[in-house]
N, C-alpha and C positions, 0 to 999 in steps of 0.2 A: 578480607571484605569487612573485617571488625571494626575499622573506623568509617567506613563509607557512610553517609547522610542515610538511614534507612529511609525517610520520608522523602525522597529524592526518587526512589524506586518505587514506591508505593502512592501516597498520597497524590504529590504531582502528577505521577504517571494518570492517576486516577482522574484527577481534573482536567487533563490536556488530551484523554481519549479514553471514553469509558467502555466502548466496544472493545477496544484492544485490550484494555484492563483486564476485562473477562477472562481472555486467552491466559494472558500474563500469570494471573494467579493459579490456573491449574497448572503450570508448567513446573516440573521437578525443580527442585533449589540449588542442583547442580547446573541449570543452565537460564534458569529466571533472569538473574541480575544481568548477566551479561546480552540475552536478547533484549531486556528491558531498557538498558543502556544505551544501545543501539537506536532503538526506537525513538528514546529521547533527544537524541543526538540529532536523527533523520527528522524530528519536530523541529527540533531548534533550527535547523538549515530551511527546511520548509517555512518557517513563519518569516524568516527574513527573505525570503524569495517572494511571499505572498504580501509583504508590507508595501503596498499599491501608493502609500500616499509617499514612499520615498521614492526619489528615483531609480532608474533602472540601474544606472552605471553605479550609483552608490550601493545598492543590494548586490551588486555582481563584486564589487571592492570587496565588501563584510563577508560574501560567501567565499572568496576565494581566502581569505584571512581565516573565518572558521576553518575550510578544508586544510590550511597550512598547520594548524594549530591541532586538529584531531589526528593529521599522520605524523605529528612530531616533528616536522619540519620547523618549526617558528617555537620559539620558547617565551616569546611575548605575550602576558597574559592581555587576554581580551575584554574591552567593557561595552556591552550591547546596551547599556540602558538607556542612552537616547533610541535607540530601536525599541526598547522594553517599552518607553513610554507611549509609543505609537500603537499599542494593542487594545483592541478592546477587550479581548479575553484574559482574564485574569491568569489564568495558569499559563499563558502563553508569556505573558509579560514576566513572568516569577521564574519561567524555563529560560527565558535569554538572559536574566540577571543571575541565575545561579550556575550559567553555563560552565563556569571555571571549575565550580564543584563538580560537577559531571566528568570532567577530564579528572580529576584527584580519583573519582570511582573509576574510570579507565585505568588508569594507572596501577589501580590495586590489582588488576586482574593478572594472571599468567601472560608469558610473552605472548604464547601462539593464542590466546583468547583475545589480547590486544590488538595482533597482527588481523584476525578475522574480522572484529569490528570495525578497524581501520578500512581494511579492504572494501565492505560492504557500503561504508560511508562517502570511500571516494569515488563509487559508482553512481551511489543517489545522488550526490553533491554535483557530479557531471551531467546527470540528466536535469537536473533544477536548473543550472545554468544555461545549458542549452535550452530549457522551453524558455527562461527570461528572457535569452539572447533572440529566441524566436517569434515572441509574443512581444517585444518589449514595446513597438509603438502600434499595438494592434486595437486600439481607443479610436487612435486620432483617424487612421488609416482603414477604418472599417474592421471587418473580421479579417484573421489570419488564420489559415488551414494547413495543417501537415499536407505535403503533398503526394506522399505514396503510402503503400502498405508497408513497404520496409521501415520508412520513416516512424510509422505508429508500431511496428514492431520492436525497435531500436527503443523507443521509449519508453513501452512497457518493462521492456528489460531493464532498463538503467534504473528506473524507480520502483522496481516491484519484484521483477522476474530474477535479480540479485538476490533479494533478500530469500528466496528459495534455496538457494546455493548457501548463503550465509547460515540458515535455520539448519541443512543438512548437515554442513560441516562441524556446526556445534554439537549437534546431535551425536553425530558417530564420533567426534572426540570423547564426548563425556559420558555418554550413555550405554551405545551399544558398539563399542569401536572393533569387537571381533566377530557380530553376527554376520552369516553367511548372505550379506546382502549385495546386490549387481549395483556398484556405486555410480556408473555411468549411466543407467536407467533412472535410479534414484535422485541424482542430481538434474536429469534432464526433466524429468515429472514436476521435481521441487521448482524449477526455472517456470515450466508452463504452468505450475499452482499459483505463483506469483502473478504471471501474464493476464490470468482469466481474472483473480479480483480486480487488478486494475482496469480491465477490459469491462469489467462490470459497472466500476466507478466510472468510468466514462460514459458508457452509453445511459447510465441514471442519471448523469450529472448535464448530460449533453444541452438542455435548455438554457441551465444558468450560465455555462462556460460560453455559449454563445452570446449572451449577453455581457460577457465580459472581454469580446472581442476574440475569442478562441474558437476554433474548431478542431478537435481532434482525430475528425472524419476526414481522411483523406481527399482533398480536391480532385484528384486524378479518379478516383472513383464516383464523387459526386457528379462530377461531370460525366461519366458514362449513363447517368441515369438523367440528363437534362438540368440538373440542379448546381446552382453555386450555392457557397457557404452561406451565403446572407438570406438566402430563399428558405431557411430551415428556421430563420426568425418567425415565420408565417405557420403557425399550426395546420393551415389546410392544405402545406403543402408534405402532411403525415403519410397520406396515401401513396404518393409518389417516391416518397422515400422508403419506405416499407420493406422491398423487395433488398433493399441492400442492407438495412437494418437489421432485416432477418437474418442475412448473411453473417454481421458480427455478433449476432445473440448465438447462433450457432458456433462460431468461433470460440466466444467466450464460454460457451458448453462444452466444449471439446475441452478445452485447457482445465476446465474445472473439472472435468473427468478424469482427467489426468492427475488432478489433484487428489481427488479420492482413492484412485490406484496408489500415488505417493502413501497417501495415508495408511491404506490396509495392508501396503508391503512393510510398514515398520514394525518392529517385535511386539506382537499380541500383549507380552506383558507389561509394556510401558503405556499403560492405560493414559496417563495422563497427556503424553506427547500426542497422542492418537487422536484424545478429545480436543486438543487444542488445535490440532490440524482440523478435524473433523467440521468442527464450528463454523470457521469462515467458507469452507468449501460450500457447506447445507445452505447457509444464509446467502451465499452468493448464487446456489441456483434458484433458492425462492425469489430473489431479486429479479432473477432472468423469467420467472414464472410470471412476476408483475408486469414487467415491460413487456412481455408478449403482449398482456392485455391492456395495457394501459395507454394514454396518450403519451406519447412520448416527444413531443415539443412543446407542449403545454407548460409553460413556466410554472403557473398556477396550481398545477398536479405533481408536485414532486413525488417520487415514488421511493419508497422505504418499506421494510420490513419492522413491524412495530415493535415494542417491548415487552409486549405479552407474547408476541410470536417467536422470541426470542428465547425469552425463559421456558417457554412451551418445546420447542427444539433442544435446549439445553437438558432438560428433565428427559426426553423421549431418546437423547443418544446415552443417556448413562443408564437409564433402566434397560435400554436394549442391549447394553454393549457384550453381555455374557452370551446373547443370542444371535451366533455368526450369520445367521441367512437372514435374519430382520435386520440385524446393523448392516449388511450390506444392502438392503434393500431403502435404507433411507435416502439413497441418492433418486431423485426425481427427474429426470431431464425435461426442460423446458417443452421439447417437441414431443414429448410422449403422451 
């Protein structure tokens, strides 16, 4: 890591993700570079997938080239300057311009860490490609929805649940390789942790996604309530949607509760890792509280946790950490 460009994993990371950067800052140095780089590479592929001004076919070609390069199947350097010039965010522009530098950092890791990063990136990019193909013509043909709960579960695994596996294996390999933990339970809860966070994003971003022609709530389930995806563009249909929406809130809550169990199953002395896990779980649960009370189909009322609330939660977790009972009680289920 001596020759790795430090600003790539610090300044650039902060510019493309302020919230995730908080989590990265608290992680132990043994795993911080690997997880930070995996995030940056995933963010680069996500930026390409979301560059809507570029035709879907061209974006799919770029994603395939990126995947082959990350997985080590191609030695041809990639030049994303043309795509970088299409970005509104300066951070995302710089990220694409410096993609090859990120690969230099990847190659500085141990072989096992490189393989862990490549494995999770392969899964994430497969989810982005699937998403891009599924919604390629959504605007021209109206709203396109996922069909079934199985498709939703598969999507949340590919773009987030697999991160729980990656995180677990990285921690296991570097921080507590010999701790007496049930690895199968830990990995399963890690997957649910990631799925829960992604499902919170889906429920929160529903109005915005609909106006992009995307609906992640399955058409099959909507039809059971007498709704079509296009009906969700009308806030007046919120009452009709509510029972189904509540079901998905409960599902996200259950996943995050598994994420909280995951957090508390980690060795107590690894304070930094436990805090890094606790923050997204608790912020996700706070978001579910707000969604339960909010107007979830109103595009003008985007629901989110404020920066002041984030800061307050961080301080609360830090000072409560030594107090086991109070720490455990930090998780408030939205249905409570």
